[in-house]
KOLVONU-932101 format. One line per field, with one value per residue (C-alpha): chain; residue in one letter; x, y, z. Coordinates in Angstrom, 2 decimals. Each point is the difference from the previous one (the first is absolute). Last residue first. Layout:
BEGIN
unit	[A ...]
code	[a ...]
c1	[X ...]
c2	[Y ...]
c3	[Z ...]
END
This chain:
BEGIN
unit	[A A A A A A A A A A A A A A A A A A A A A A A A A A A A A A A A A A A A A A A A A A A A A A A A A A A A A A A A A A A A A A A A A A A A A A A A A A A A A A A A A A A A A A A A A A A A A A A A A A A A A A A A A A A A A A A A A A A A A A A A A A A A A A A A A A A A A A A A A A A A A A A A A A A A A A A A A A A A A A A A A A A A A A A A A A A A A A A A A A A A A A A A A A A A A A A A A A A A A A A A A A A A A A A A A A A A A A A A A A A A A A A A A A A A A A A A A A A A A A A A A A A A A A A A A A A A A A A A A A A A A A A A A A A A A A A A A A A A A A A A A A A A A A A A A A A A A A A A A A A A A A A A A A A A A A A A A A A A A A A A A A A A A A A A A A A A A A A A A A A A A A A A A A A A A A A A A A A A A A A A A A A A A A A A A A A A A A A A A A A A A A A A A A A A A A A A A A A A A A A A A A A A A A A A A A A A A A A A A A A A A A A A A A A A A A A A A A A A A A A A A A A A A A A A A A A A A A A A A A A A A A A A A A A A A A A A A A A A A A A A A A A A A A A A A A A A A A A A A A A A A A A A A A A A A A A A A A A A A A A A A A A A A A A A A A A A A A A A A A A A]
code	[q y e a t i w w r g a a v e a l y a r t e d v d r v l l q f r a a r r a r t d w w r e d v p w p g a w s v v p c r r d g l m l t c p a a s a v g r g s v s v v r d h q d l v s v a i p q a h v v s p s p a p l g g p w p p v d t p r e v a l r g d a g l e a v p v l e y v q h p d r g g r w s a v d v s r p g l l g i l r t i t k v a a d d a q s r e g w f g m q t g s d h r v d t p t i r l l v i g a s p p d d g n i w g d l q w r v r d v l a a a r l g e s r y w v r r s v d g h d s e s e v i v r t c v q g h d i l h g d l r d a l a k a a f v l m d l q p v p d d f i q e v s l d d p p a a a s p p t d d a g t v l r h l r e g l a g f r d f l h v p s l a a v d g l s a l g l r e l l d v l q p d c g a t a a l v s v p h p a l f e t t r e t p v v v p r g r q v a l r a a l t a a l r g d a i g i g f g g g a v a a d a l g h v a l q s l r q a l a d d g g v y r s p g r t a m l l c g p s e v d l l p v l s g v s r v v p e f c r a d r d p d h p v l v l h p c a g q a q r k r q g a r v g d r e a a p s c c v v r q a h l v a l p a h p d f q p g r g a r g s l v a a t l p w a p s w v v a c r p p t m]
c1	[32.32 -0.40 -0.42 -2.15 -0.03 3.63 0.41 2.45 -0.26 0.87 -3.61 -0.92 2.22 -1.53 1.46 -1.30 2.29 1.79 2.05 3.22 1.12 3.01 -0.10 -2.24 1.10 -2.18 -2.21 -1.72 -3.07 -0.39 -3.01 -0.21 -2.26 -2.36 -3.34 -2.71 -2.54 -0.56 -1.74 0.60 3.30 -1.77 2.83 3.55 1.93 3.39 1.51 3.70 0.83 1.71 2.65 2.67 2.36 -0.65 2.25 -1.80 1.36 -1.74 -0.64 -3.68 -0.27 2.41 0.00 3.30 1.04 -2.87 1.24 0.21 -2.16 -2.96 -1.97 -3.81 -0.33 -0.63 3.31 0.51 2.29 2.55 1.26 3.76 2.23 2.56 -1.01 -3.66 -2.29 -3.57 -1.39 -2.84 -3.42 -2.31 -3.43 -3.05 -2.48 2.94 -0.72 1.43 -0.10 0.92 -1.45 1.96 -0.69 0.32 -1.13 -2.81 0.31 -3.05 -1.55 0.81 -2.93 -2.91 -0.77 0.91 -2.17 1.38 -2.61 -2.60 -1.17 -3.63 -2.28 -3.57 -1.49 1.23 1.43 3.43 -0.21 1.04 3.09 1.25 1.43 3.70 0.90 2.14 1.81 0.30 2.89 2.05 -0.40 -1.26 -3.60 -2.53 -2.89 0.77 -1.47 2.18 -1.79 -0.39 -0.72 -0.53 -2.67 -2.99 1.29 2.76 -1.65 -2.83 2.18 2.69 -2.51 -1.33 3.55 0.78 -3.18 0.67 3.60 -1.14 -2.43 2.76 2.37 -2.64 0.10 -1.96 0.54 -1.86 0.87 -3.32 -0.60 -2.13 -3.31 -0.10 -1.88 -3.67 -0.71 -3.62 -2.39 -1.26 -2.18 -1.69 2.82 -0.88 2.47 -1.29 1.35 -2.06 0.50 1.55 0.43 -2.59 -1.54 1.15 1.71 -1.91 2.70 2.48 2.65 -2.06 -1.89 2.72 2.50 -2.45 -0.64 3.64 1.13 -2.60 1.18 3.65 -0.87 -1.76 3.00 2.31 -2.39 -0.83 -2.70 -0.45 1.08 -3.30 0.19 -3.13 -0.66 -3.49 -0.34 -1.84 0.79 -2.46 -0.63 -1.85 1.30 2.72 1.21 -0.61 2.27 -0.93 2.15 -1.89 2.16 0.47 2.56 0.57 2.26 -0.54 2.05 -1.73 3.06 0.79 -3.47 0.31 3.46 -1.26 -2.81 2.31 2.67 -2.61 -1.40 3.47 0.86 -3.26 0.92 3.31 -1.85 -2.35 2.89 1.73 -3.16 -0.40 -3.50 -0.65 -3.14 0.60 -1.40 1.03 -1.87 2.05 -1.64 0.45 -2.73 0.46 -3.04 -2.31 -0.51 -0.47 -3.48 -0.30 0.84 3.75 0.72 -0.26 2.83 -1.83 1.85 -1.99 1.08 1.71 3.51 -0.48 -1.72 2.70 2.75 -1.74 0.06 3.60 1.01 -1.59 2.48 2.13 0.58 -2.78 -2.42 0.67 -0.51 -3.31 -1.15 0.30 1.70 -1.96 -0.06 3.80 -0.02 -2.85 2.02 2.65 3.59 -0.13 3.05 1.57 2.59 -2.85 -1.58 3.36 0.54 -3.46 0.77 3.32 -1.86 -2.04 -3.68 -1.41 -3.13 0.51 3.71 1.13 -3.07 0.29 3.10 -2.27 -0.83 -3.63 -1.83 -2.18 -1.25 -2.81 -1.25 -0.08 -1.98 -2.46 -3.18 0.18 0.27 3.29 -0.44 2.84 0.04 1.33 3.39 0.72 3.46 -1.10 -3.06 2.24 1.70 -3.41 -1.13 3.15 -0.85 -3.63 1.09 2.43 -2.39 -2.91 -2.87 0.43 -0.06 2.99 0.55 3.32 1.02 1.87 3.07 2.80 0.77 -3.25 -1.85 -1.91 -3.77 0.13 1.86 -2.83 -2.38 1.95 -0.68 -3.66 -0.62 1.66 -1.97 -3.26 0.85 0.81 -3.20 -2.11 1.50 -0.41 -3.70 -2.43 1.68 -1.31 0.06 3.66 0.81 -1.45 1.58 3.15 2.54 2.95 3.62 2.65 3.23 2.17 1.57 -0.09 -2.65 -2.56 -3.08 -3.05 -2.95 -2.21 -0.83 -1.54 1.67 2.95 0.92 0.73 1.73 2.24 0.89 0.77 2.30 2.07 2.17 1.12 0.69 2.20 1.85 0.77 1.18 2.61 2.11 1.58 -1.09 2.66 -0.50 0.99 1.88 2.30 -2.98 1.00 3.46 -1.52 -2.30 2.80 2.28 -2.67 -0.83 -3.20 -2.81 -2.72 0.71 1.62 -0.04 -0.56 -3.78 0.09 1.62 -2.84 -2.56 1.52 2.19 -0.22 2.32 3.15 2.94 3.03 -1.42 -3.03 -0.39 -3.19 -0.03 -1.10 0.03 -1.88 -3.82 -0.58 2.43 1.65 0.19 2.42 -1.56 -2.81 -1.28 -3.43 0.81 3.16 -1.90 -2.53 2.72 1.89 -3.21 -0.79 3.50 -0.22 -3.47 1.30 -2.49 -2.87 -2.45 -3.64 -1.11 -3.59 -0.95 -2.73 0.73 1.15 -2.57 1.30]
c2	[10.26 -3.58 -2.97 -3.13 -3.75 -0.68 -3.78 -2.58 -3.78 -2.71 -1.10 3.58 3.08 3.47 3.39 3.47 2.42 3.27 1.74 2.00 1.81 0.12 -3.56 -1.92 0.30 -2.20 0.43 -3.33 -0.65 -3.72 -2.33 -3.71 -2.63 -2.82 -0.48 -2.60 -0.21 -3.72 0.69 0.58 1.87 2.83 2.50 -0.01 3.17 0.49 3.48 -0.17 2.74 3.32 1.00 2.57 0.95 -3.11 0.10 -0.15 -2.49 0.50 -2.92 -0.34 1.84 -2.00 1.43 -0.29 -0.09 -1.67 -1.14 -3.75 -3.12 2.10 -1.25 -0.34 -3.27 -1.94 1.29 2.95 -0.13 2.37 -1.14 -0.43 2.69 -0.35 3.34 -1.05 -0.03 1.12 -1.11 1.60 -0.90 3.02 -0.43 0.45 2.67 1.94 2.28 3.54 2.38 -2.59 0.69 1.98 -1.50 -3.60 -2.80 -2.27 -3.05 0.99 3.06 3.17 1.35 1.69 3.47 2.01 -2.04 -0.41 1.37 -2.31 0.57 -1.03 -2.65 0.30 -1.96 2.70 2.90 -0.27 -2.18 2.73 0.74 -3.54 -1.40 -0.79 -1.91 1.14 -1.80 -3.26 0.94 1.21 -3.33 0.10 0.80 2.80 0.88 3.54 1.15 1.43 1.63 -1.33 1.69 -2.05 -2.35 2.09 0.45 1.88 3.21 0.41 -1.24 2.47 2.86 -0.89 -0.15 3.43 1.54 -1.48 1.24 3.53 -0.02 -1.12 2.68 2.64 -1.02 -2.12 -0.43 3.29 0.82 -0.74 -3.06 -0.04 -1.87 -1.90 0.65 1.04 -1.81 0.97 -2.91 -2.52 -2.97 -1.83 -0.15 -2.11 -2.31 -1.85 -2.92 -1.34 -2.73 -2.78 -3.40 -2.76 -2.41 2.06 -1.99 -1.73 -1.87 2.84 0.85 2.61 1.29 -0.03 1.41 2.71 1.09 -0.08 1.85 2.71 0.33 0.36 2.55 2.14 -0.04 1.15 2.71 1.60 -1.37 2.10 -0.23 -1.62 -2.77 -1.50 -2.35 -0.76 -3.03 -0.91 -3.04 -0.54 -2.86 1.33 -2.42 2.38 0.45 2.93 1.78 2.42 1.69 2.24 2.50 1.30 2.38 2.31 3.01 3.59 3.09 0.56 -0.76 -2.94 -1.46 0.23 -1.57 -2.83 -0.79 -0.02 -2.03 -2.51 -0.42 -0.54 -2.45 -1.88 -0.49 -1.60 -2.12 -1.23 -0.88 -1.93 -1.96 -1.51 -0.81 3.28 0.09 1.95 3.53 0.67 2.71 1.89 2.00 3.05 1.26 3.49 1.62 -2.95 0.44 -3.30 -1.21 -0.12 -2.79 0.24 -0.71 3.11 2.16 2.00 -1.34 1.56 -2.60 2.53 -1.24 0.27 3.38 1.50 -1.31 1.49 3.44 -0.47 -0.92 3.21 1.96 -2.00 2.35 2.57 -2.66 -2.19 2.96 0.89 -3.64 0.25 -2.98 -2.83 -1.94 -0.23 -1.64 -2.29 -1.16 -1.22 0.88 3.78 0.77 2.47 -2.63 -2.34 2.66 0.69 -3.70 -0.22 3.03 -1.57 -3.19 2.08 -0.86 -2.66 -0.66 -3.65 -0.61 3.57 0.93 -3.23 1.44 2.43 -2.77 -1.24 0.80 2.80 -1.66 -2.07 2.89 2.27 -2.59 -0.83 1.74 -1.74 -3.50 -1.82 -3.42 -2.48 -3.27 -3.15 -1.50 2.48 0.96 0.11 2.04 2.60 0.60 0.33 2.48 2.05 0.18 0.93 2.78 1.44 -0.14 1.70 -1.18 -3.68 -3.52 -2.36 -3.41 -1.78 -2.70 -3.28 -0.62 0.55 -3.53 -0.78 -3.26 0.05 0.52 1.11 3.13 2.20 -2.07 1.14 3.63 -0.70 -1.71 2.80 2.60 -1.79 -0.09 3.71 0.80 -1.90 2.04 3.25 -0.47 -2.18 -1.16 2.76 2.78 -0.67 -0.21 3.46 2.02 -2.06 1.92 -2.16 -0.71 -2.45 -1.31 -2.99 1.52 3.78 2.71 -1.90 2.23 -1.94 0.64 -3.00 -0.92 -3.49 -1.70 2.33 -2.03 -2.97 2.11 1.63 -3.39 -1.35 3.04 -0.50 -2.64 2.43 2.79 -2.17 -1.50 3.46 1.18 -2.83 -0.28 -3.47 -2.37 -0.93 -3.30 0.18 -3.10 2.08 1.71 2.70 0.38 -0.08 2.89 2.03 -0.59 1.12 3.16 0.16 2.29 -2.65 -2.47 -3.45 -1.51 -3.70 0.34 2.84 -2.30 -2.52 2.83 1.03 3.05 3.55 2.69 -1.35 2.30 -0.36 2.48 -2.29 -3.41 -2.06 -2.57 -3.63 -2.46 -3.00 -0.43 1.78 -2.43 1.85 -0.97 1.79 2.03 0.15 -3.57 1.03 -1.47 2.10 3.19 -0.72 -0.51 3.13 2.04 -1.08 0.99 3.40 0.47 0.00 2.08 -0.49 2.90 0.47 3.50 1.26 3.66 2.31 3.46 2.77 2.78 3.26]
c3	[-0.20 1.16 -2.32 0.02 -0.65 -0.87 -0.18 1.27 -0.41 2.55 0.56 0.93 0.33 -0.03 -0.81 0.81 -1.76 0.77 -2.68 0.08 -3.13 -2.33 -1.39 2.45 3.62 2.22 3.08 0.60 2.15 0.46 0.10 0.80 -1.54 0.88 -1.75 0.65 -2.82 0.64 3.32 3.76 -0.20 -1.77 0.46 1.40 -0.82 1.69 0.28 -0.89 0.37 -0.61 -2.53 -0.73 -2.84 -2.12 -3.06 -3.37 -2.50 -3.34 -2.37 0.97 3.28 2.16 3.54 1.84 3.67 1.91 3.45 0.35 0.50 1.12 3.04 -0.19 1.95 -3.21 -1.31 -2.32 -3.04 -1.51 -3.40 -0.03 -1.44 2.85 1.56 -0.04 -3.04 -0.65 -3.36 -1.95 -1.50 -0.23 1.62 -2.31 1.11 1.35 2.95 -0.19 2.99 2.62 3.47 2.56 2.47 1.15 -2.27 1.15 2.25 2.00 -1.72 1.91 2.05 -1.84 1.38 -3.11 -2.33 -3.55 -2.38 -1.48 -3.57 0.12 -1.52 1.26 -2.90 -2.41 2.00 -1.56 -3.11 -2.46 2.10 -0.58 3.28 0.36 3.16 2.91 2.83 -1.92 -2.33 2.98 1.83 3.60 -0.79 0.04 -2.31 -1.13 -3.31 -2.76 -2.92 -3.52 -3.34 -3.20 1.34 -1.20 -3.57 -1.78 -1.22 2.53 2.84 -0.99 -0.05 3.44 1.35 -1.43 1.40 3.45 -0.09 -0.89 2.94 2.37 -1.34 0.70 3.64 2.42 3.75 0.61 3.60 1.74 -2.16 -3.11 -0.23 -3.27 -3.23 -0.01 -3.26 -0.46 0.00 -2.53 0.92 -2.88 -2.54 -3.09 -1.76 -3.10 -2.04 -2.89 -2.64 2.11 -1.66 0.29 2.52 2.98 2.77 2.84 1.98 -0.30 -2.58 -1.88 3.04 2.67 -2.47 -1.08 3.59 1.08 -3.16 0.56 3.59 -0.95 -2.70 2.63 2.34 -2.80 -1.25 3.36 2.24 3.11 3.64 1.02 -2.58 -1.53 -2.91 -1.30 -2.29 -3.18 -2.18 -2.86 -2.45 -3.06 -2.62 -1.28 3.56 2.33 2.47 2.76 2.63 2.42 1.83 3.56 1.53 -2.96 0.47 -1.07 -0.79 -3.35 -2.14 2.29 -0.55 -3.78 0.04 2.19 -2.44 -3.04 1.82 1.18 -3.52 -1.50 2.76 -0.57 -3.68 1.03 2.58 -2.74 -2.28 2.78 0.90 -3.46 -1.33 -1.87 -2.17 -3.24 -0.28 3.59 1.90 2.62 2.76 2.18 2.36 1.41 -1.68 0.63 3.73 1.84 1.02 3.78 2.45 0.55 3.64 2.14 1.33 2.70 3.03 2.85 2.59 2.23 -0.84 -3.76 -0.08 2.21 -2.29 -3.04 1.62 1.06 -3.55 -1.28 2.14 2.43 2.95 -0.41 -1.25 3.02 2.33 -1.67 0.14 3.81 1.57 1.68 -3.28 0.09 3.43 -1.06 -2.99 2.41 0.96 -0.23 2.16 -2.44 -0.89 -1.00 -2.20 -1.68 -0.74 -1.57 -2.18 -1.03 -0.93 -2.50 0.16 -2.36 2.04 0.96 0.66 0.67 2.06 1.99 1.71 1.85 2.47 0.19 3.25 -1.50 -3.20 1.54 2.17 -3.05 -1.99 2.81 -1.27 -3.39 1.47 -0.76 -1.69 0.48 -1.94 1.79 0.82 2.78 -1.26 -3.65 0.96 1.66 -3.35 -1.68 2.67 -0.60 -3.71 0.72 2.38 -2.55 -2.98 1.69 2.19 0.82 -1.44 0.36 -1.58 0.61 -2.44 0.47 2.21 -2.50 -1.15 -1.74 -0.48 -3.26 -0.03 -3.67 1.15 -1.24 2.15 3.06 -0.90 -0.78 3.35 1.98 -1.96 0.88 3.71 0.00 -1.92 2.54 2.82 -1.94 -0.67 -1.96 -3.22 -2.29 2.57 0.72 -3.72 -0.70 2.81 0.36 -2.09 -0.99 0.92 -1.17 1.54 -0.97 -3.10 0.60 0.33 -2.07 0.28 -1.10 -2.32 -0.80 3.61 0.24 -2.99 0.61 3.08 -2.28 -2.66 2.59 1.47 -3.48 -0.65 3.15 -1.69 -2.71 2.50 2.23 -2.97 -1.37 3.43 0.19 3.19 0.10 2.79 2.58 1.83 3.69 1.23 2.24 1.71 2.50 -1.56 -3.46 0.92 1.61 -3.00 -2.47 1.87 1.99 -1.14 0.18 2.77 0.22 3.50 -0.69 0.41 -2.52 -2.56 0.35 -0.28 -3.37 -0.51 -1.31 -1.35 1.65 -0.66 -2.31 -2.53 -0.43 1.63 0.05 2.81 0.26 2.92 -1.46 0.15 -3.32 -1.72 -2.88 -3.68 -2.29 -2.83 -2.51 0.40 1.29 3.42 0.11 -0.82 2.73 2.63 -1.11 -0.01 3.56 1.09 -1.74 1.64 3.53 1.99 -2.48 -0.01 -1.00 0.95 0.34 -0.02 1.34 -1.33 2.36 0.34 -1.45]
END
């Protein structure tokens, strides 16, 4: 199949642009686009402004590294709803030229170029026109993320990479049809995870096999890739050779899978509409699961009582399950109802129509299984709990690093895994010990709220720690409420001195205490700060 000719409009730091626009509209704090800004999510920098980049801040850095490179860095809160709401005017502006767009995520949209390119006079003219429309959607406001990149090429992957290159060059990039494979070849395989939705573990495996670039993978036989990776290997070969056959939506959707809700009374509230969308998404997802299918692209339509219409195409290469689909409906409706051009009446129709449905091929198994019947039973149980108690009822631990026990892992709702690229990160085996972190073994129980205690010496005086990290006396007794627990053994103190450069500075000292409580021996992680003692974690 011949790869479709595609155009991608991409903003490298859309969350920053959205934050600036939201502040100017009076919907949040105001940010100066020329100041050093950075969006932080899970203690890592998602994107940063050009001023922050000049000071050494880079995407992927941890919070402490970014603030160390730029002490006056301004942190922008992570808000996907804000990003999607502010991107709606850009989508509407580009949609005046191309009515049917694929909105992969806030800040990135894709379209087929066959008709529009002929209309405006070629790919080069189309790229310039798309750049003008995208900026017009921002009402000519100064942006913090470096503007838009416009890329036109054969296939979704090549067009996306061309848009990223356009941001670096400061002008649109158009890749001729006969040079698609040549254009893709020098790119590292890591771009497959960021632009094509490939599993990061697959990218890591390719790198360990010595396949550092897309050209290296393209040189392999498709038969060998299929033998090793199954259907995934076949798709991988199409991607790296420029034969990406995932077209933008341009055909009329099938009617048999469409689900809709008609409201007898117009609904003006967003919450009620999202609740109705959840029911539609659950019904659609249940049908697809029963038939072993997954939807990767949908059209979401809503219509007001006065005939106002909002119509968007949403795409996600890994598939849109119910939770991810509800998020996108909420983004679209929020951007429409609370945007600059809201509907003039309440909503009377909400429709979700799949346009790209494929078989759910599952995941490629390892050589030695790596999945058991107990794993399948756990997945079914978790799915049932989420259905009964809601999407945020089941959490899983995700590693993010840190020196405090409560910072090392964060709880991520299972229902949100995969949505917007969110993953549960396992603790890397090759990561060196965190500077100032606890030595092994790690505590087994970490208290969300520390327990207030007292640690006394042999004269029943509270043990203190000096500014040089020296204890005033050996801990002898731990007061747990009214109980006196003798300290059998102890280790420490380990000083903690954080954020000395701002008002959130924190100084403390940690101890490991082995105490006898009634008829058993317990091990605690205790911390003293500002003359007060707390138990923050326990060992088993």
